[in-house]
GUSETI-230842 format. One record per residue (C-alpha): residue number from 0; residue in one letter; x, y, z. Coordinates in Angstrom, 2 decimals, m for minus. Layout:
BEGIN
i NUM; aa a; u X; v Y; w Z;
...
END
This chain:
BEGIN
i 0; aa m; u 0.25; v m0.19; w m0.33;
i 1; aa p; u 2.87; v 2.41; w 0.25;
i 2; aa d; u 3.19; v 3.24; w m3.23;
i 3; aa r; u m0.27; v 4.11; w m3.89;
i 4; aa p; u m0.46; v 7.17; w m1.99;
i 5; aa v; u 2.98; v 8.78; w m3.90;
i 6; aa r; u 1.77; v 7.34; w m7.05;
i 7; aa h; u m2.02; v 9.87; w m6.05;
i 8; aa r; u 1.02; v 12.68; w m5.67;
i 9; aa s; u 2.51; v 11.80; w m8.79;
i 10; aa r; u m0.20; v 12.44; w m11.02;
i 11; aa a; u m1.38; v 15.93; w m8.84;
i 12; aa s; u 1.71; v 17.20; w m9.61;
i 13; aa m; u 1.37; v 16.22; w m13.12;
i 14; aa a; u m1.61; v 17.68; w m13.09;
i 15; aa a; u m0.69; v 20.67; w m11.56;
i 16; aa l; u 2.35; v 21.18; w m14.08;
i 17; aa a; u 0.16; v 20.86; w m17.33;
i 18; aa v; u m1.58; v 23.60; w m15.70;
i 19; aa l; u 1.23; v 26.04; w m15.07;
i 20; aa s; u 2.59; v 24.66; w m18.63;
i 21; aa f; u m0.73; v 26.05; w m19.82;
i 22; aa l; u m0.68; v 29.34; w m18.09;
i 23; aa g; u 2.84; v 29.90; w m19.16;
i 24; aa t; u 1.93; v 29.49; w m23.20;
i 25; aa a; u m1.16; v 31.13; w m22.73;
i 26; aa a; u 0.95; v 34.25; w m20.84;
i 27; aa l; u 3.42; v 34.27; w m23.37;
i 28; aa a; u 0.89; v 34.35; w m26.75;
i 29; aa g; u m0.61; v 37.04; w m25.14;
i 30; aa c; u 2.87; v 39.03; w m25.12;
i 31; aa d; u 3.07; v 38.27; w m28.31;
i 32; aa s; u m0.10; v 38.87; w m29.78;
i 33; aa g; u m0.56; v 42.12; w m31.79;
i 34; aa s; u m3.97; v 42.41; w m29.72;
i 35; aa g; u m2.58; v 45.29; w m28.43;
i 36; aa s; u m2.07; v 44.44; w m24.86;
i 37; aa t; u 0.75; v 44.77; w m22.53;
i 38; aa t; u 2.57; v 41.97; w m19.83;
i 39; aa k; u 2.02; v 42.95; w m16.74;
i 40; aa g; u 4.67; v 45.34; w m15.70;
i 41; aa a; u 5.74; v 46.34; w m19.10;
i 42; aa s; u 6.15; v 49.61; w m19.34;
i 43; aa a; u 3.56; v 52.30; w m21.24;
i 44; aa g; u 7.00; v 53.55; w m23.14;
i 45; aa e; u 8.24; v 50.00; w m24.53;
i 46; aa h; u 4.22; v 49.19; w m26.16;
i 47; aa h; u 4.02; v 52.09; w m27.60;
i 48; aa a; u 7.70; v 52.45; w m29.07;
i 49; aa a; u 7.11; v 48.85; w m30.44;
i 50; aa a; u 3.95; v 49.86; w m31.88;
i 51; aa a; u 4.52; v 52.98; w m33.70;
i 52; aa p; u 3.92; v 52.95; w m37.48;
i 53; aa v; u 6.94; v 53.26; w m39.75;
i 54; aa w; u 5.30; v 56.19; w m41.28;
i 55; aa d; u 5.14; v 59.64; w m39.53;
i 56; aa r; u 1.74; v 61.12; w m40.95;
i 57; aa s; u 2.72; v 65.09; w m39.41;
i 58; aa p; u 6.46; v 65.50; w m40.60;
i 59; aa n; u 7.60; v 68.94; w m38.77;
i 60; aa s; u 10.34; v 69.80; w m41.38;
i 61; aa v; u 10.26; v 69.06; w m45.26;
i 62; aa a; u 13.23; v 69.73; w m47.60;
i 63; aa a; u 11.52; v 69.79; w m51.66;
i 64; aa v; u 13.87; v 68.17; w m55.03;
i 65; aa g; u 13.09; v 67.74; w m58.55;
i 66; aa d; u 12.94; v 70.19; w m61.26;
i 67; aa s; u 10.94; v 72.67; w m62.81;
i 68; aa i; u 7.41; v 71.91; w m61.74;
i 69; aa t; u 8.85; v 72.22; w m58.19;
i 70; aa r; u 10.80; v 75.79; w m58.27;
i 71; aa g; u 7.19; v 77.30; w m59.19;
i 72; aa f; u 8.57; v 78.16; w m62.88;
i 73; aa d; u 7.11; v 80.18; w m65.01;
i 74; aa a; u 3.99; v 80.35; w m62.24;
i 75; aa c; u 4.27; v 83.41; w m61.53;
i 76; aa s; u 6.22; v 85.63; w m64.21;
i 77; aa v; u 7.08; v 84.36; w m67.62;
i 78; aa l; u 10.97; v 83.01; w m67.50;
i 79; aa a; u 11.30; v 83.27; w m63.74;
i 80; aa d; u 11.64; v 80.82; w m60.69;
i 81; aa c; u 8.89; v 81.56; w m58.10;
i 82; aa p; u 9.58; v 79.40; w m55.34;
i 83; aa e; u 7.29; v 80.70; w m53.08;
i 84; aa v; u 4.06; v 79.15; w m55.02;
i 85; aa s; u 5.52; v 75.72; w m54.97;
i 86; aa w; u 3.04; v 72.67; w m54.75;
i 87; aa s; u 6.03; v 71.32; w m52.04;
i 88; aa t; u 8.09; v 74.11; w m49.77;
i 89; aa g; u 6.18; v 77.65; w m50.82;
i 90; aa t; u 4.62; v 80.33; w m48.98;
i 91; aa d; u 1.14; v 81.73; w m51.26;
i 92; aa s; u m1.47; v 81.74; w m49.36;
i 93; aa s; u m3.20; v 81.31; w m52.47;
i 94; aa v; u m1.34; v 77.62; w m53.23;
i 95; aa r; u m1.10; v 76.46; w m49.83;
i 96; aa s; u 2.34; v 74.41; w m49.91;
i 97; aa l; u 2.41; v 70.50; w m48.49;
i 98; aa a; u 4.87; v 72.13; w m46.19;
i 99; aa v; u 2.46; v 75.17; w m45.08;
i 100; aa r; u m0.55; v 72.04; w m44.89;
i 101; aa l; u 1.46; v 70.40; w m42.30;
i 102; aa l; u 3.37; v 72.63; w m40.68;
i 103; aa g; u 1.66; v 76.33; w m41.04;
i 104; aa a; u 2.06; v 79.74; w m42.77;
i 105; aa s; u 4.90; v 80.15; w m39.94;
i 106; aa g; u 6.13; v 76.27; w m39.64;
i 107; aa a; u 6.88; v 76.21; w m43.59;
i 108; aa a; u 9.01; v 79.70; w m43.63;
i 109; aa d; u 11.31; v 78.08; w m41.02;
i 110; aa h; u 10.93; v 74.62; w m41.37;
i 111; aa s; u 11.13; v 74.20; w m45.00;
i 112; aa w; u 14.27; v 73.81; w m47.96;
i 113; aa n; u 13.60; v 74.29; w m51.72;
i 114; aa h; u 16.40; v 72.15; w m53.51;
i 115; aa a; u 15.24; v 72.02; w m56.89;
i 116; aa e; u 16.69; v 73.01; w m59.93;
i 117; aa t; u 14.70; v 73.79; w m62.74;
i 118; aa g; u 16.72; v 72.21; w m66.34;
i 119; aa a; u 17.02; v 69.02; w m63.27;
i 120; aa r; u 17.31; v 65.58; w m64.44;
i 121; aa i; u 17.55; v 62.85; w m62.52;
i 122; aa a; u 21.44; v 62.02; w m63.23;
i 123; aa q; u 21.30; v 65.52; w m60.63;
i 124; aa l; u 19.10; v 64.43; w m57.75;
i 125; aa p; u 21.41; v 62.33; w m55.82;
i 126; aa e; u 23.50; v 65.42; w m54.86;
i 127; aa q; u 20.11; v 67.78; w m54.14;
i 128; aa m; u 20.03; v 64.31; w m52.24;
i 129; aa a; u 22.56; v 65.25; w m50.55;
i 130; aa l; u 21.86; v 68.63; w m50.13;
i 131; aa a; u 18.43; v 67.78; w m48.60;
i 132; aa a; u 20.32; v 65.58; w m45.98;
i 133; aa k; u 21.76; v 68.42; w m44.34;
i 134; aa e; u 18.61; v 70.07; w m43.67;
i 135; aa d; u 17.99; v 66.25; w m41.48;
i 136; aa p; u 14.42; v 67.00; w m42.70;
i 137; aa d; u 11.60; v 64.90; w m41.42;
i 138; aa l; u 10.46; v 64.75; w m45.00;
i 139; aa v; u 11.56; v 65.10; w m48.15;
i 140; aa t; u 9.60; v 65.37; w m52.05;
i 141; aa v; u 10.69; v 64.95; w m54.41;
i 142; aa m; u 9.08; v 65.06; w m57.87;
i 143; aa i; u 12.15; v 64.46; w m60.87;
i 144; aa g; u 11.59; v 62.72; w m64.51;
i 145; aa a; u 10.03; v 65.57; w m66.85;
i 146; aa n; u 12.66; v 66.74; w m68.45;
i 147; aa d; u 14.35; v 63.50; w m69.65;
i 148; aa a; u 11.82; v 63.13; w m71.35;
i 149; aa c; u 11.27; v 66.21; w m72.81;
i 150; aa r; u 14.54; v 66.86; w m74.81;
i 151; aa d; u 14.95; v 68.18; w m78.51;
i 152; aa s; u 14.44; v 63.90; w m79.96;
i 153; aa e; u 12.73; v 60.88; w m78.28;
i 154; aa r; u 16.75; v 59.02; w m78.53;
i 155; aa a; u 17.56; v 61.83; w m76.62;
i 156; aa m; u 15.55; v 60.06; w m73.75;
i 157; aa t; u 17.32; v 59.12; w m70.76;
i 158; aa s; u 17.51; v 55.40; w m70.88;
i 159; aa v; u 15.32; v 53.72; w m67.99;
i 160; aa a; u 18.31; v 51.70; w m67.06;
i 161; aa d; u 20.07; v 55.23; w m66.34;
i 162; aa f; u 16.70; v 56.61; w m64.23;
i 163; aa r; u 16.46; v 53.68; w m62.67;
i 164; aa a; u 20.31; v 54.01; w m61.59;
i 165; aa s; u 20.15; v 57.25; w m60.54;
i 166; aa f; u 17.32; v 57.40; w m58.72;
i 167; aa e; u 18.78; v 54.11; w m56.43;
i 168; aa a; u 22.08; v 56.40; w m55.96;
i 169; aa s; u 20.26; v 58.84; w m55.18;
i 170; aa m; u 18.24; v 57.37; w m52.41;
i 171; aa r; u 21.52; v 55.83; w m51.19;
i 172; aa r; u 23.12; v 59.57; w m50.67;
i 173; aa l; u 19.71; v 60.28; w m48.14;
i 174; aa r; u 20.09; v 56.93; w m46.58;
i 175; aa s; u 24.05; v 57.06; w m46.28;
i 176; aa a; u 23.55; v 60.55; w m44.41;
i 177; aa a; u 19.60; v 61.14; w m42.98;
i 178; aa p; u 18.84; v 57.41; w m42.18;
i 179; aa k; u 14.79; v 58.45; w m40.83;
i 180; aa t; u 13.97; v 60.88; w m42.80;
i 181; aa q; u 10.72; v 59.90; w m44.84;
i 182; aa v; u 10.33; v 60.34; w m48.70;
i 183; aa y; u 6.63; v 61.13; w m51.05;
i 184; aa v; u 7.83; v 60.57; w m54.25;
i 185; aa s; u 5.19; v 62.06; w m57.00;
i 186; aa s; u 4.71; v 60.64; w m60.28;
i 187; aa v; u 5.87; v 62.38; w m63.43;
i 188; aa p; u 3.25; v 63.69; w m64.94;
i 189; aa d; u 0.58; v 63.21; w m68.07;
i 190; aa l; u 2.85; v 64.90; w m71.04;
i 191; aa k; u 1.14; v 63.16; w m73.98;
i 192; aa r; u m2.19; v 64.99; w m71.81;
i 193; aa l; u 0.02; v 67.88; w m71.83;
i 194; aa w; u m0.17; v 67.91; w m75.11;
i 195; aa s; u m3.78; v 66.96; w m75.83;
i 196; aa t; u m5.08; v 70.27; w m73.84;
i 197; aa g; u m2.12; v 72.68; w m74.84;
i 198; aa r; u m3.15; v 72.03; w m78.50;
i 199; aa g; u m6.44; v 73.50; w m78.15;
i 200; aa n; u m5.12; v 76.91; w m77.54;
i 201; aa q; u m3.79; v 78.46; w m80.26;
i 202; aa l; u m0.78; v 81.18; w m78.65;
i 203; aa g; u 0.29; v 77.95; w m76.71;
i 204; aa k; u 1.00; v 76.26; w m79.72;
i 205; aa q; u 3.24; v 78.86; w m80.87;
i 206; aa i; u 4.80; v 79.19; w m77.57;
i 207; aa w; u 5.86; v 75.40; w m78.10;
i 208; aa k; u 7.72; v 75.93; w m81.29;
i 209; aa l; u 10.06; v 77.91; w m79.50;
i 210; aa g; u 11.62; v 74.43; w m78.55;
i 211; aa i; u 10.13; v 73.91; w m74.76;
i 212; aa c; u 9.83; v 69.45; w m74.91;
i 213; aa k; u 10.71; v 69.10; w m78.09;
i 214; aa s; u 9.99; v 65.22; w m78.08;
i 215; aa m; u 6.18; v 65.40; w m76.94;
i 216; aa l; u 5.35; v 68.92; w m78.18;
i 217; aa a; u 6.41; v 69.33; w m81.37;
i 218; aa n; u 4.76; v 70.01; w m85.39;
i 219; aa a; u 1.78; v 70.37; w m81.83;
i 220; aa d; u m1.15; v 69.14; w m85.20;
i 221; aa d; u 1.11; v 66.73; w m87.14;
i 222; aa m; u m0.85; v 63.31; w m86.60;
i 223; aa s; u 1.58; v 61.91; w m89.15;
i 224; aa t; u 2.06; v 57.91; w m88.25;
i 225; aa s; u 5.80; v 59.23; w m87.32;
i 226; aa a; u 4.68; v 62.07; w m85.37;
i 227; aa v; u 1.90; v 59.19; w m83.26;
i 228; aa a; u 4.69; v 57.15; w m83.02;
i 229; aa r; u 7.08; v 59.61; w m81.80;
i 230; aa r; u 4.72; v 60.81; w m78.46;
i 231; aa s; u 3.10; v 57.28; w m78.16;
i 232; aa a; u 7.45; v 56.03; w m77.68;
i 233; aa v; u 7.50; v 59.42; w m75.09;
i 234; aa q; u 4.53; v 58.39; w m73.15;
i 235; aa e; u 6.08; v 54.84; w m72.84;
i 236; aa r; u 9.33; v 56.57; w m71.06;
i 237; aa v; u 6.98; v 58.66; w m68.45;
i 238; aa v; u 5.64; v 55.06; w m67.74;
i 239; aa a; u 8.97; v 53.19; w m67.47;
i 240; aa y; u 9.97; v 56.14; w m65.14;
i 241; aa n; u 7.24; v 55.94; w m62.97;
i 242; aa e; u 7.35; v 52.28; w m62.63;
i 243; aa v; u 11.17; v 52.60; w m61.74;
i 244; aa l; u 10.47; v 55.34; w m59.14;
i 245; aa r; u 7.26; v 52.46; w m58.06;
i 246; aa e; u 9.95; v 49.70; w m57.52;
i 247; aa v; u 12.92; v 51.79; w m55.82;
i 248; aa c; u 10.49; v 53.10; w m53.01;
i 249; aa a; u 8.68; v 49.57; w m52.65;
i 250; aa k; u 11.94; v 49.01; w m51.41;
i 251; aa d; u 12.75; v 51.50; w m48.65;
i 252; aa v; u 10.42; v 50.97; w m45.73;
i 253; aa r; u 10.31; v 55.26; w m45.35;
i 254; aa c; u 9.65; v 55.91; w m49.21;
i 255; aa r; u 6.14; v 56.50; w m50.13;
i 256; aa y; u 5.04; v 57.11; w m54.26;
i 257; aa d; u 1.75; v 58.13; w m54.92;
i 258; aa g; u 0.47; v 55.88; w m56.84;
i 259; aa g; u 0.74; v 57.51; w m60.03;
i 260; aa a; u m1.78; v 60.20; w m58.61;
i 261; aa v; u m0.17; v 62.91; w m60.64;
i 262; aa f; u 0.67; v 60.96; w m63.70;
i 263; aa d; u m3.07; v 59.90; w m63.36;
i 264; aa y; u m4.82; v 63.71; w m62.61;
i 265; aa r; u m7.38; v 64.54; w m65.13;
i 266; aa f; u m5.70; v 68.43; w m65.52;
i 267; aa t; u m6.99; v 71.21; w m67.28;
i 268; aa g; u m5.75; v 74.72; w m69.53;
i 269; aa k; u m6.66; v 76.10; w m66.49;
i 270; aa q; u m4.04; v 74.83; w m64.08;
i 271; aa l; u m0.90; v 75.18; w m66.35;
i 272; aa s; u 0.90; v 78.42; w m66.91;
i 273; aa q; u m0.32; v 81.41; w m68.71;
i 274; aa w; u 3.33; v 81.99; w m70.79;
i 275; aa d; u 4.22; v 78.63; w m71.70;
i 276; aa w; u 1.25; v 76.09; w m71.28;
i 277; aa f; u 3.32; v 73.75; w m70.03;
i 278; aa h; u 4.53; v 73.79; w m66.24;
i 279; aa p; u 1.73; v 74.81; w m64.01;
i 280; aa g; u 0.47; v 78.08; w m62.49;
i 281; aa r; u m1.05; v 78.90; w m59.54;
i 282; aa n; u m3.94; v 76.28; w m60.25;
i 283; aa g; u m1.65; v 73.75; w m61.02;
i 284; aa q; u 0.26; v 74.59; w m57.75;
i 285; aa a; u m2.37; v 73.89; w m55.59;
i 286; aa r; u m3.95; v 70.53; w m56.97;
i 287; aa l; u m0.27; v 68.90; w m56.59;
i 288; aa a; u m0.47; v 69.99; w m52.96;
i 289; aa e; u m3.71; v 68.91; w m52.49;
i 290; aa i; u m2.46; v 65.40; w m53.33;
i 291; aa a; u 0.60; v 65.66; w m51.43;
i 292; aa y; u m0.71; v 66.14; w m48.69;
i 293; aa r; u m3.91; v 63.80; w m48.57;
i 294; aa n; u m0.85; v 61.06; w m49.65;
i 295; aa v; u 1.25; v 61.75; w m47.10;
i 296; aa t; u m1.21; v 61.83; w m45.02;
i 297; aa a; u m3.62; v 59.07; w m45.48;
i 298; aa a; u m3.55; v 56.43; w m43.02;
i 299; aa r; u m2.44; v 53.86; w m46.07;
i 300; aa p; u 0.14; v 54.65; w m49.18;
i 301; aa p; u m2.22; v 54.01; w m52.34;
i 302; aa a; u m2.72; v 51.80; w m54.10;
END
């Protein structure tokens, strides 16, 4: 009979161990789950740090890189930059730039920087990114590529491979100096829509003859097979550039592409500069600012 109490205690001990094991496993599972609960004794700061999203929807400073669109070229006067109306960092109250919408008027004046250059192509972007990184901004906006497609001929357009290499180099330059800076990348505008919209304006077509974006806008009324093929080639290149921007941006957790929003925007002559019928005027800059603000502050990136 002495063995029976021992066996009874053994079974009881094993049952107790099983219960403890179950409770321990449940506690661990609760700790690792994404339910938002925290283990007892864990600090609130540790929990919030772990749950914090990577994309900050309310950055406190903005730097801009890109080309003449971001410099506000021909938006205020002929053949001149007008950075105060820039969609990204401008201070003009009628535009309400991305920086103004995020930081307020005084914040935009004190905590935004415009390193874009009129005429810039993607090959100049790495150096612009290096300058932007020196500001240590919370957000960098990128709008580049129109000048790579707008060349004297379709053969002179930047190759897709070179475009990719320059954009990757730009991201590396930024990350080497500002690893936590967010990047908002705008798609390249639809240059074929620019042609189809502007060709109805006789003054605009006369200005285009001065040499603006010859690869797309030369001989605007020419509907010959070769002219149609030329415009289609430029359009295909712009689409390819946008795919590069999307793919490279997708590899960086702190980069957000606009999902083609600028390319898809159905602009009219109301949004174009009255001096060249090519660059955005004040109205166009305001529409670009709206698109950027919507995408930067969205809970999820554009599809």
